[in-house]
Phi, psi and omega in degrees: 000130180278145178263151179290143179294146178265158175252127183231154175291148182305323184303331182284353184250007188254149171262333171228143187267162184303132180224132178295152178270203184219133180252105183275176171282126183266162181249168181278335183236156183300144179235351186095353175245138186226152170230138180293146168269163182296333180291351180292336179269120182204115173052047176080002181247162176240112183268104185283001173276346180268072181227162177232145178286146184242148177302132185295332183275357180282098182280339180300323184295337183296337177290347185242028178290133181277144175240146178308132182101351176291136173264143178234144177221136179284129183259352177209125180186187173294161188301327181279350183243342179296139181088005177294143188249146172210155178239127177278118182246020184088186179109346177213114181289152176056045181258133184235171181238149188272176183296332183277008174239157170243149178242142172207166180230134176282157174269110185296344178281344183250336183205144173290117183304324179293321176297316181298319179299318178296315184294318182291340178267005185278168182296323182294327177286324176300320179292321177300315181298315181299323181291330186256354178290141182235171178136144181277338180286136178287340184262335182235126177240159184228152169233152181248181183299323181296320179297317181294314181296333182271001180307124180282124182246122175285120190240092172284178177298159185299327178296318178293319177303313181299320182292321178296319176298318180296320178298313180299317181296326177297313178295320179298321178296318180295318179295318179298323178299313180293322178300319179293322177298318179297315179301316179296317180294323179292322177293320178297317179296319179300317178296317179300317180297316180299324182278312188280326184276357177247356181080006179295325178237128181255146177280156181305135178084000181251109185232346183290160185290165173261164178225154177261122183229153174284141179303323181294345179276347181239342180238145178236153176287136171261119186250011181293131179256157181292143174286146181295337181262004184289148173238051181270138183295145180268129180240165179226160180251124176238150180293324184284318191238009178072218183273114186231155181298141174247359186290345179291347179266354186228143169275172187299319182296317180293323179297312180299320180296317179295318179298323182287332187261347182233155181270068177296148181264144179272137178236130179258162176307135180070014167285154177257133181237135174217155179258112183303329183279339182240013184297327181293346176258001177100022181277075179209137184201156176271139177280111184258000176285159188261024180210168179291145174223169176246148174226164181300150176297345180288342182273156170257139181240131184230151176220164183291131174300133185300335182267355183271135175262083187219141177271119185295327179294324177295313181301319180297321179295319179296312186289337179264002180287154180302321182299316182284323179300322178298323177295317179296324181299328180285350182257005183294147178230154177109179179254173178298326179294320182278354185065097183307131187228158173264115181293147184298324180292325176292321178301310184289337180272353178292140180264144174229156178263130179222151175294145175294322183282127178298323183295328178289319175304313183295320181294317178297315179300322180295316179299312183288325177294320177296321177296318177298319182295320178298318179294318179299318180296320178295322178295323176296318178296321179296315178298321179296315179298315181297320179292318178298317178298316181300315181294314182297313182294325176299318179294317181291320185282346176258358180077010180291328169234150186244147172259149178251137183268335185282138176058022178052049185293327183298135184305140178280093184284339184304311183296320180294318180295310183295326179295322185273336190234014180265356182262000000 
């Protein structure tokens, strides 16, 4: 008969107890000695790129040199970040920790350190930290050594701990696999854009010359405003996801009221939308939804000139390319206070290179759109994997579901994950 796991205070599992670090005077140039910044702790990981150089003659810092296996926890930060955990596993010599972190080490005879790292980074511990963090400042909260030592740890047998660690590593490998696939696909897409959008590489059957044209000769401004009685969904433009719904932030009554009080612009399928103030960062996208939407008056909306024989998907790929965005960045006007913007007349007078043949434009757009679709599908799979891992680990770490160690009873998720997400 299996026994239920017990809950014990963290202090009973440690070989060294939490100790505050030291924040030295940092230098402008590298010295070979480093101290972590608070930003190094993030979601259970330790980012060793978030470090600052320390004066070589500062001997006090040597008392706070990190050793592989040291656990770190932020003792002061914003409420959502205080209590973040990281484990130093080596990788940067002469690395130290600052005053706003505490260091401790688990006793490997009492707990699997990897299990403890997973457990301390879980949602239930984040909630415990938020309940016990103190401070009058709304932006900075603190925890002390007593709070850390009293963290309640659900402690199953060592065999169960090992199995939970193995499950997490299986999911992490699958997630890493999809992340690598996305990176490879993004590099492939970047290469395709560099080759196809400059005419360096031609598609089969496409031999006619390219021409340089002003954007204003193929695109026109759409100046249609929303009707006060319209019930058209409100959308927003983001650099990461293009034109996305904004209606989840508003109920129907609020949406109608906003439409009635502001001059929202109408966007039709395959219209191009860009933000003049953020265009230098890539805030431009094609409307791919199959119905009319509304966008803020701050955006510019463009559509294909009726006399132009041009594929809008091709034009959108050209205008959102890194090469073209850099050109727009050189045309920005205004001050930082005014938010430097690309004026619409400058935008429309900018020249772009396009194939004379419509079929070549369409073929290039098809290749790049398919590449975009593959990346989007992989990102969806990645989000799905991360959510599944989060739910499963939450169940395992709270004891709501149990793993069995004998005969490898727990399902082998690795093969299923790799089978579904390795293509």
